[in-house]
N, C-alpha and C positions, 0 to 999 in steps of 0.2 A: 504494499499499500504506500503510495507516494504521499508526501506532505501536501497540505493545501496551500496554494499561493493566494495571498490576499493583500490587503493594504499594508500589512506588517512586513511584507516581503520575505516571508519565511521560505527557506530552501525547499525545493521539491525533491531533493535527493533522499531525505529522510522524513519520516512521519512525525514531525515535531508537533508538540502540543502548542496551541495558540495561547496568547495571554489570558483569554477568557477561560479556556480549558484549565489552565493552571490556577486561576483564581479559586476554583472549587477545591483544589487540593491544598492551597495555602490557607484558606479560611477555616476549613473543617477541623473539628476536634472531637473528642469523645462525646461531648454534649451536643455538638453540631455536625453530625455526619452529613456529608454533601452527596448523598445518593438519593434516588427516588425509587419508589416501588410501584409496580403494576400488578394488582391483585385480580386475577381472573377467577371467577366462581364457575366451576364446571359441573355438569352432570356426570358423576363419576363412574357410571356403569361400565364404560369401556376401559377404565383404568384399574379395575380391581379384579382379582381372581374369584373363583366360586366361593372361597371362604371369606371374602370381603377384604383381603389384604391388597395393598397397592402393589401393582406390578412395576416396582421401581427399577429393577434390572432391565426390563424391556424398555421402559421409558428412557433410561440412560443410553441404551444402545441406539434407539431411534434418534435421540438428540445428538449423539456423536456424529451421525451421518448428516444431520441438518447443519452442523457447524461448518461444513464445507462451503456453505453459502454465507457464513458469518465469520470471516477471518478475524474481525476485531475482537471477538470473544475469546480468542486464543492469544491475545497480545497483552503484555503487561507494560508498565511504565518503567523506562530506564532513566535514571538520573546520572548523566555522563560526567559531571564534575566541572571544575573551573575551565573556562575558555573553550569548552567543547559544545557550547550552544545549549539551547533549552532542552528539557526532558523530551523524550521521544517514545513512540510505541514500537516495541520489538516483540517478535514471537517468543512465547514462553516455552523454552526447550523442555522443561519439566512439567508441561501441562498435563493435568490429571482431572478428568471430568468428575471423578468421585469427590473431589474437593470443592465442587461447585454445586452439586445437586444433593438435596437433603430432604428428609421426611420428618414431620413432627405432628403431634396430635393437639387439637384445640381442647379447651376445657369443656366438659359437659354443661348444658345439653347440646352444644354445638350449633347455636344460633348465630345470627349476624353479629351480635355483640361480642360473643366469644371469638368469632373469626377475626373481627377487626382488632380486638385486643391482642391476639396472638400475632397478627401482622404488624401491629405497632411495636410490639416487643421485639420482633425480629429485625424490624427496620431501625431499631435504636442502637445497634452495634455497628461499628465501622467495618468496612471491607479491608481485607488484607492487601496492602500495597505491593507485596512481593509476588502477587499472583494477578491474573486478569481480574478486573474490578467488576465482578458480578457474581451473584448467587441465584439459584432457583430452588425455592422451597415448595414442597407439596404438603398441604395442610389437611390432615384426615380427621375423622371423628365428627364431621359435620352432619347435621340432621338432613333427612330426605335424600340420602345417598349422594350428597354433593362433595366435591373435593376442591380445595383452594390451591391455586398455583401462584406463588408470589415471586416475581422477578425483581431482584435488587440490582440496580444498575447505577454506577457512579456517574455524576453529572459531567465529569471530565470526558467520559466516553461519548456522550450524546446529549443534546438538548431534547425538548419535548417532541418536536416533529421527527427528529432522527430516531428517537427511542421508539415511537410508534411504528416507524418503518422497520426497525430491528425486530420488534415483537411480531409484526406481520410476517416476517420470514420464518418465525417459529410455528406459525399456524399451518394447519393442513392445507395442501394445495389442490386437493380434489383427487381425481382418479390417478393422474400422473404425480404421485406424491414426491415430496422434496428429497426423500432418501434415495431415489433412483439416481444412478450415475455417480454414486459415492466413491471417492478415491481415498487412499491412505494419505494422511497429512504428514508432511515433513517440515519442521520449522526451519526458517531461514537463519543463517548464522548471524551472530551479533556483528554490528559494524565495528571496525577497529578504532582504537583510540585516536590514531593518526588521522583517519578519514573524518572523524567527528571534529577533531581540532581544526582541520582545514576548512570544513564546512562552517563551523562556528565562527572562525575568524573572518571568512569571506562574507558571512551574513552581516557581521559588524561593519565591515568595510562598505558594504552596499548601503547600510543604514546611515553611515557618516556621509556618503556621497549624496544620498537623497536629501539629508538635512542641509548640506551645502548648496544643492540645487535650489532648495526652497528659498534661500537667501536672495536668489536672483528675482524672486517674485514677492516683493515685500507686502503688496496689497493683499494678495491671497493668504500670505503667511499671517498678516495681522487679523484677517477675518477668522482664520482657523483658531488663532490665539483667543480672540473675543468669544468664539463659540465655546471653547474649552473652559474659559474663565467663568462664563455664564452658567455652564453646567456645574462647575465646582461650587459656585455661590449657592445655587439652588439646593445641591445635595448637602452641603456643609452648614447651611443656615440653621441656627438653633431654633428659629421660630417657624420653621417650614410646616410641620405637622403638629396638631394639638396634643397636649399631654393627656393621656387617658390610661385606663388599666389594660388597654390592648397591648401596650408596650412595656415589657419587662424582660430582663435577660433570660433567654431560653436556657433551661437546664435539661438534664437527662430525663427521659420518659415522655411518651407521646400518648395522645388520645385521638382516635379517628372516628368520625361519624359521617353519615351521608344522607342525602335526599335524592330520590329518583323521580324524575319528571318525564312526561311524554314529550318527545322532541317535536313531533308534528304540532302539538298544541302550543308549545313555546314559540315555534316558528310562526304560527298564526297570530300570536300576541305581538311578535316583533313586526310582522308585515302590516298588521292593522295599525300599528303606531308609527310606521315609517322608520323603523330602526333595525338593529341587528340583534341576533341571539345574545351576543355578549353584553349588549346594553341591558337586556332583560335579566341576565345573570347578575350583573352589577346591581340592579334594582333589588332583586331578591336578597342578595348578599347584604346590601345596605339595610334592608328591613331586619335581617337577622342580627346585625351589629346593633341596631337601635334597640331591639328587644333585650339583648344581652346587657347593654349599658344601663338601660332603664331598670332592669332587675337588680343591678349592682348599686342602684341609688345615685348614679352619675347624671349630671345635667346634660341634656341633649339639645336644649334650645341654642340655635345658631352653631351647633357643632358640626364640623365637616372634617372627619378623619380622612387621611390621604391613603389611597391604595395604589400600590405599584402593579402595573399590568405589563408583564413580559410580552414581547412580540417577536415572532420569528422573522429573520432577515433573509432566509434562504428560500429558493424557489421550490415548488413541489417536486420537480424532477431531481433536485439535489438533496431530497429528504434523507436518502440512505447513505449520504457521505460521512456521517458521523461528526463528532466534534460539536462545537457550539457556534451558532450564528444567531445571536440574540440581541435584541434591543429592549428597552423598557420605557414606559411613560408613566406619569403620575396623574391621577384623577381624584379630585376632592369629592367625597360622597356626602350628599345632603341628608345626613342622618336626622336632622331637625324636622324634615318633612314627613308627616305620618301617612299622607295619602299616596298610595302606590303609583297611581297614574301621573299625578303631578311630579312625583319624584322621578319617574321614568323620563319625563320630558326634560327635566333638569339634567339628568345623567347623559341623555343623548347629546345635548348641546355641549356639555363639558368634555365628553370623549371626542367630539369632533374638533373642539378647540385644541385639545391636547395633541391630537394627531397633526393638526395644522401648525402648531407652534413649537412642539418639542422635538428634539433630535434624539430619537430613541437609541440609536447606535452609539452616540457620543456618551450617553449615560453609562452604558455597560463598559465602554472603553475606559472611562474614568475610574469606575469601581475596580476594573481589572488592574489598572496602574496602581491604585491605592493599595491593593492587596499585596503588592510587591514590597511594601514598606512595613515597618513595625506598627503603623497606625491601622493596618487593615482590619485586624480582629477587634481592636479597640473601637474603631468606628462602627463596625457591625453591631457591637454590644451597646453603643451609646448614641446611635444615629437618631436624628429627628426629622429625617426627610420623608418618612412614610410610617403609617401605623400598621397596615396589613398588606397582603398581597393576594392577587387573583390571577389565575392563568386559565386559558381555555384551549383545549386540545381536541382535534377532530379524530375520532377513531373509526374503525370499520363500519361502513353504513349498513352491512348485511351480517347476519349471524355467521360465525366462524367456528372452527373446531381446533382443538389442541390434542394431538395424539389420539385422534378419533373421538374425543369427548366434546360435546357441544358446550360452547362458552355461553353461560347465562348472563353474566355481567362482567364488567371490567372497572375496577375502582383504582384510580391513581392516588398514590400517597406521596405527597411532596413535603420534604423535611423543612421545618422552620429553622432559621439561623439568626443569630444576633439577638435583637430584642423585639422582633416581630413574631408574637406568639401564634396567631392563627393564620393559616394559608388555605385558600379555597382553590381547588382545581375542578373545573368543569370538563367532563369527558363525555363525548357522544359515542354511542355504540348501538347499532341495530334498532334505531328508532327510539332509543332511550337517552336521556341526558342525566348523567350522574354528577351531582354536586357534592364533592368529597372535601371535608374540612379536616385538616391535620393541625393539632395545636400542642403546645407545651402542657403536659398533664398537670403540673403543679399550678400553673397560672390559669388553667381553664377547666377546673373540675365541673363547671356548669355549662359545658359546651352544648349539652342537650337544649338549653334555653335558646342558644343561637340557632340551632337547627329548627326548633319549633317556630321561631320567628320567621325564618326563611320559608318554611312550609305555609304558614299563615298568609304571608304576603304573596306567595305563588298562587295560592287559591283565590286571593283577592284579585289578582291580575286576570286570572282565568274568568272569574265571574264578570268582571268589567268587559272583557273581550267578547264573551258570548252574549252579553246584553246588547252590545252594539251590532251583532249580526242580524240581518233581516230575517233569516230563517230560524233564528233562536236555537240553532243546533248546538248542543253541548259536546265538548271534547274533553277527554280525560287528561288532566294535567299531571296529577300525582298518582303513582302506583300505590 
């Protein structure tokens, strides 16, 4: 796999990690693991033997064949040392699939709550950096014959869009399954220290040459400097986001809860209001935050917490390239507005303004640069630029299977970092929209209140939408 060539001018001789990839390695700690989880809930009939035991050996064998299409899952990070350039991906000569695939049981009675608690527990531990940065856990003991499949994948490997493309490669391909044409894998040898030294020094020389060339264009150089200075002021300003109980230093331990909505009904609401599904998600999210803060006795009059909204900067055809191509924008949420429709109108105008005025790529570039300094982790723990985070990922539009088992649901688990306790990830799959909230367990023991507020406002939006329809036809919003 060759390295990506981008604005940073990275060499294409080696698969170097970008500055954004490295940010997730630099910032993480035992309390802030920087991986995310994809929890697939399966109809487990095809995965168990007549005695009810998981056919783990067969699963591992089939997975080993599918890895021929996923070389990045056999690569580890190599830290080459001084003057030899940035860390890079190399084949793991000692790769053993048995160290990446595991089975564990959830607590009885094996309902959704027990499944989420076990997934949150597993996601709480860091991945071993001496190996490829992923694990696949099969969770048994679930009610109704279900089996959970939890993929832990480090953020340095892929962003949300790339991770979905990677997961899609694990799903069954139909009659001509992915295991056909399997060949024995042979790891590529490690690059020599001399070749890395030459490549690292040549990259530095090219960077110096670009900087010198920029001096010949002072006007464009000044514009770029003003842009970066403006981004820095916005992010570092201590008065950017209001002080609420939403922000506290994230510790170890997670709690995960979700709400399932009917995607068609959500799209009807969005189209009826002339907005996007993500605007509806932000409205429902704002209603949940309002309910949580009110229940905690906090004043919400005139309160507008700021949410970070990551955005992919890659094209759909580049989704499987791996790595991170991310931007981010900030949107103030009108928590003070109790009416869901008026609040949605406010959110629509604010998201449009944010897209027009903010440089999403510049924000992530600044954070990546900050992570290279000793201030990186300190800033994450004490930042006042945002209160919460929302991300939206489009999953498979039709039902899929994993090793012959129908996938009933897919729940993304995004790890909170720094002092932003709750993170919402909206994920669409087969006509359903899953709104999954992951939060610091100690700071949000009342997360159910937030979920209940989201559900209440989602139903209110549906009611308002169906009332406006001439035929009065009702559609199901919440499962």
